[in-house]
C-alpha positions in Angstrom: -57.1 30.7 36.6 -54.3 33.1 37.6 -54.8 36.9 36.8 -53.1 38.2 33.7 -50.7 40.4 35.8 -49.6 37.3 37.8 -49.0 35.3 34.6 -46.8 38.2 33.2 -44.8 38.3 36.4 -44.3 34.6 36.3 -43.2 34.6 32.6 -40.7 37.4 33.4 -39.3 35.7 36.5 -35.7 34.5 36.1 -35.1 30.8 35.4 -33.9 28.7 38.2 -30.1 28.9 38.5 -28.2 26.0 37.1 -26.2 23.8 39.5 -22.5 24.7 39.4 -20.3 22.0 37.8 -18.9 19.5 40.1 -15.1 19.6 40.9 -14.7 16.3 38.9 -16.4 17.9 35.8 -14.3 21.0 36.0 -11.1 18.9 36.2 -12.2 16.5 33.4 -12.8 19.3 30.7 -9.2 20.6 30.8 -8.0 17.0 30.8 -9.9 16.2 27.6 -8.6 19.4 25.9 -5.1 18.5 26.9 -5.5 14.9 25.4 -6.9 16.4 22.2 -4.0 18.8 21.9 -1.5 16.0 22.8 -3.0 13.8 20.0 -2.8 16.6 17.5 0.7 17.5 18.5 1.8 13.8 18.2 0.2 13.6 14.7 1.9 16.8 13.6 5.3 15.6 15.0 4.8 12.3 13.2 4.1 14.0 9.9 7.2 16.1 10.2 9.3 13.0 11.0 7.9 11.1 8.0 8.6 13.9 5.6 12.2 13.9 6.7 12.6 10.2 5.9 14.3 7.6 8.1 18.0 7.3 8.9 17.8 3.6 9.9 14.9 1.2 9.3 14.6 -2.0 11.2 11.0 -3.1 12.0 10.9 -5.5 14.9 8.1 -7.6 13.4 5.6 -7.7 10.5 3.1 -6.1 12.9 5.3 -2.9 12.9 5.7 -3.2 9.1 2.0 -3.3 8.6 1.4 -0.4 11.0 3.9 1.7 9.1 2.2 0.9 5.8 -1.2 1.7 7.2 0.0 5.1 8.6 1.6 6.0 5.3 -1.6 5.0 3.4 -3.8 7.0 5.8 -1.5 10.1 5.3 -1.7 9.8 1.5 -5.5 9.5 1.6 -5.7 12.5 3.9 -3.6 14.4 1.2 -6.3 13.6 -1.4 -4.3 10.9 -3.3 -6.6 8.2 -4.7 -4.3 5.9 -6.7 -1.9 4.2 -4.4 0.7 1.4 -4.2 2.0 -0.6 -1.3 5.0 -3.0 -1.9 7.0 -4.9 0.7 8.2 -8.5 1.0 5.2 -10.6 2.2 7.5 -13.3 3.6 10.9 -13.1 5.3 13.7 -12.4 2.8 15.2 -15.9 3.5 12.2 -17.3 1.6 12.5 -16.2 -2.0 9.7 -16.6 -4.6 11.6 -19.6 -6.0 11.9 -21.4 -2.6 8.4 -20.7 -1.3 5.2 -22.0 -2.8 2.7 -19.7 -4.5 0.1 -20.6 -1.9 2.4 -19.3 0.9 2.7 -15.9 -0.9 -1.0 -15.7 -1.7 -2.0 -16.5 1.9 0.6 -14.1 3.3 -0.7 -11.3 1.2 -4.2 -11.9 2.3 -3.2 -11.9 5.9 -1.2 -8.7 5.5 -4.0 -7.0 3.6 -6.5 -7.8 6.3 -4.0 -6.4 8.9 -3.7 -3.2 7.0 -7.5 -3.0 6.7 -7.9 -3.5 10.4 -5.3 -0.8 11.1 -7.1 1.7 8.8 -10.4 0.9 10.4 -8.9 1.9 13.8 -7.1 5.0 12.4 -9.8 6.4 10.1 -12.9 4.2 10.3 -12.3 3.2 6.7 -14.7 0.8 5.0 -12.5 -1.4 2.8 -13.2 -3.9 0.1 -10.5 -6.5 -0.8 -10.7 -7.5 -4.5 -9.3 -10.9 -5.5 -8.3 -11.9 -9.0 -11.2 -14.3 -9.5 -14.1 -16.0 -7.9 -12.2 -19.2 -6.9 -9.5 -17.2 -5.1 -12.1 -15.2 -3.3 -13.9 -18.3 -2.1 -10.7 -20.0 -1.0 -9.7 -16.9 1.0 -13.2 -16.6 2.5 -13.0 -20.2 3.7 -9.4 -20.1 5.1 -9.6 -16.6 6.6 -13.3 -16.5 7.6 -12.6 -15.8 11.3 -10.2 -12.9 10.5 -12.6 -11.4 8.0 -15.5 -11.6 10.4 -13.5 -9.8 13.1 -13.2 -6.6 10.9 -16.3 -4.4 10.9 -17.5 -3.0 7.6 -15.1 -5.1 5.4 -16.4 -6.5 2.1 -14.7 -8.8 -0.4 -15.1 -8.9 -4.2 -13.3 -10.3 -7.3 -12.4 -9.1 -10.8 -15.1 -11.5 -12.1 -17.6 -8.9 -11.0 -16.5 -6.7 -13.9 -19.1 -6.8 -16.7 -17.8 -8.6 -19.8 -18.8 -9.7 -23.2 -20.4 -13.0 -24.1 -17.0 -14.6 -25.1 -15.3 -13.8 -21.8 -18.4 -14.9 -19.9 -18.3 -18.2 -21.8 -14.7 -18.9 -21.0 -15.2 -17.8 -17.4 -18.0 -20.3 -17.0 -15.8 -23.1 -18.3 -13.0 -22.1 -16.0 -15.3 -22.1 -13.0 -16.7 -25.5 -13.9 -13.2 -27.0 -14.3 -12.2 -25.5 -11.0 -15.4 -27.0 -9.4 -16.2 -23.4 -8.4 -19.5 -24.1 -6.8 -21.4 -21.6 -4.7 -21.4 -22.0 -0.9 -23.4 -20.6 2.0 -20.9 -17.7 2.5 -21.3 -16.4 -1.0 -22.9 -13.0 -0.1 -21.9 -12.8 3.6 -19.3 -10.0 3.1 -21.3 -7.8 0.7 -22.2 -4.4 2.0 -24.9 -1.9 1.0 -22.9 0.9 2.4 -20.5 2.9 0.3 -16.9 1.5 0.2 -14.2 4.1 0.9 -11.2 2.0 -0.1 -10.5 -0.8 -2.6 -7.5 -3.1 -2.2 -6.4 -5.4 -5.1 -4.2 -8.3 -4.1 -2.6 -11.4 -5.7 -3.2 -10.3 -9.3 -1.1 -11.2 -12.4 -0.1 -9.2 -15.5 -3.2 -10.6 -17.3 -5.4 -9.2 -14.5 -4.2 -5.6 -14.9 -6.6 -4.7 -17.6 -9.5 -6.1 -15.5 -8.3 -4.0 -12.6 -8.5 -0.9 -14.8 -12.1 -1.8 -15.8 -13.0 -2.6 -12.2 -11.8 0.8 -11.0 -13.8 2.5 -13.8 -17.0 0.6 -13.1 -17.0 0.4 -9.3 -14.3 2.5 -7.5 -14.7 5.8 -9.3 -13.0 8.5 -7.3 -12.6 6.3 -4.2 -9.0 5.5 -3.2 -7.6 2.3 -4.8 -4.5 0.4 -3.5 -2.5 -2.1 -5.5 -1.2 -4.2 -2.7 2.1 -6.3 -3.1 1.5 -6.9 -6.8 5.2 -6.6 -7.6 4.3 -4.0 -10.3 7.8 -3.8 -11.7 7.8 -7.5 -12.4 4.3 -7.2 -14.0 5.4 -4.2 -16.1 8.2 -6.2 -17.6 5.6 -8.5 -19.3 3.6 -5.7 -20.8 3.9 -5.6 -24.6 4.9 -9.2 -24.9 2.8 -11.7 -27.0 -0.4 -12.6 -25.1 0.0 -9.8 -22.5 -1.6 -6.3 -22.3 0.2 -3.6 -24.3 2.7 -1.2 -22.8 0.2 1.6 -23.0 -1.5 0.1 -19.9 1.4 1.5 -17.9 1.5 4.9 -19.5 -2.3 5.2 -19.2 -3.2 3.5 -15.9 -0.3 2.2 -13.8 1.6 5.5 -14.0 -1.2 7.1 -11.8 -0.3 5.0 -8.7 1.8 6.7 -6.1 3.9 4.3 -4.0 3.1 5.2 -0.4 5.0 2.4 1.3 7.7 0.7 -0.7 10.5 -1.7 0.1 12.3 -3.4 -2.8 15.2 -5.5 -1.7 18.1 -6.6 -3.9 21.3 -8.7 -3.3 24.4 -7.9 -5.3 28.0 -9.3 -5.7 31.1 -7.5 -7.1 34.4 -9.0 -8.1 37.5 -7.1 -7.0 41.3 -7.6 -7.6 42.2 -8.1 -3.9 40.9 -10.3 -1.1 38.2 -11.3 -0.5 37.9 -11.0 -4.3 34.1 -11.1 -4.2 32.1 -8.6 -2.1 28.5 -9.4 -1.4 26.2 -6.6 -0.4 22.5 -6.0 -0.1 20.3 -2.9 -0.2 16.8 -1.7 -0.9 14.8 1.1 -2.5 12.7 2.5 0.3 9.8 5.0 0.5 7.5 5.8 3.4 5.0 8.5 2.4 5.2 11.5 2.7 9.0 11.0 3.0 11.5 11.0 0.2 12.7 8.1 -1.9 15.7 6.5 -0.2 18.5 4.0 -1.0 19.2 1.8 2.0 22.3 -0.3 2.6 21.7 -3.5 4.7 23.9 -3.6 7.8 25.3 -6.7 9.7 22.4 -6.5 12.3 19.8 -6.7 9.6 18.9 -3.0 9.7 18.8 -0.7 6.6 20.8 2.6 6.7 20.0 5.4 4.4 22.8 6.3 2.0 21.0 8.5 -0.5 17.7 10.5 -0.8 15.7 11.9 -3.7 12.3 13.6 -4.3 11.8 11.3 -7.3 12.0 7.5 -7.6 15.4 5.8 -8.0 15.8 3.3 -10.8 17.4 0.0 -9.8 20.6 1.0 -11.7 20.8 4.3 -9.8 20.2 2.6 -6.5 23.0 0.1 -7.2 25.4 3.0 -8.1 24.6 4.7 -4.8 25.4 1.5 -2.9 28.7 1.0 -4.8 29.6 4.7 -4.1 29.1 4.4 -0.4 31.0 1.1 -0.3 33.9 2.7 -2.2 33.5 0.1 -5.1 32.3 2.4 -7.8 34.3 2.5 -11.0 35.7 5.8 -12.4 33.1 7.8 -14.2 33.3 7.2 -18.0 35.8 4.3 -17.7 35.6 1.2 -19.8 35.1 -0.9 -16.6 32.0 1.2 -15.8 30.6 0.6 -19.3 31.3 -3.1 -19.1 29.5 -3.4 -15.7 26.5 -1.2 -16.6 26.1 -2.1 -20.3 24.5 0.1 -22.9 21.2 0.6 -20.9 20.9 1.2 -17.2 17.1 1.4 -16.9 14.0 -0.3 -18.1 11.6 0.9 -20.8 9.0 2.1 -18.2 11.7 4.1 -16.3 12.9 5.8 -19.5 9.8 6.9 -21.5 8.4 9.5 -19.1 7.1 11.7 -21.9 4.5 9.0 -22.8 3.0 8.8 -19.3 -0.3 10.4 -18.5 0.9 10.9 -14.9 4.2 11.0 -13.1 2.6 10.0 -9.8 4.4 6.6 -9.8 7.8 8.4 -9.8 6.9 10.8 -6.9 
């Protein structure tokens, strides 16, 4: 055993010097720091550009469209917004909802929602749950898009049928499932996750489903972000209050909370004039890419959309049409009888007018 004095000297002796970093290590560290600074600078630059809006919008493909939607959604979630809306044409504008079959639109929305989920997973590591209107729709999608769903890590799927209901609703739901031959299959629980979901996306729902969406959010989502994806909410809102549909209060209480983060609503118009060519056809869109402003876009000959007006608040369709007519030089004189005959007594819908009854103005911002 060594003497105590020797042990003390050994304990006080300096540690062996560390080997100096290699030239490769010294070069790699600044390189990593430069990459981090570059990524942050690009993100800051992108945020500034989005806030300024776009002068011309012409996505080269649906892949670009989905990428823009995902980036806007990520920016809104980063800003703490939890009730969100995405709306854009799921199919090319040459295929209207009257020409295309319902299955084409349903399947297109599923594919686009999966693409947005995949983009968000890459951008933020988001664990998303896609919520279908009912169990048969969920099973159909899980069979058709099984490979695509399997390729996304952390995704789960659900349906509005998971919402707890009373005995009457449960009875009618069981009859519907029986008539639809909605039998369980081997993939029933394959895409359920025990980990906490960080985003819920509702797709392919009807006006009748809106009340169930509200209950689903209350029971399962809580404070987690919720996205109403390509539901054509303005079309669904027009049915509220009619016989057999949910009351208008559903908009004032629930739908008004949803901020549009990526929104493209296209419209085609015609106007009769007194000189050749006598009829002028023109097209435009109400556009919003969060955190940018609301914009009215005029469709150009090459298919692109050019901004003709901007606002911090949402344009009504009547206001958007007026802006298009103004820039085309086709607007009637303010207060003239021709203007009244064209616009009529009302120039907006009931949900656009009654802002004082809304619990939130988020849908207008």
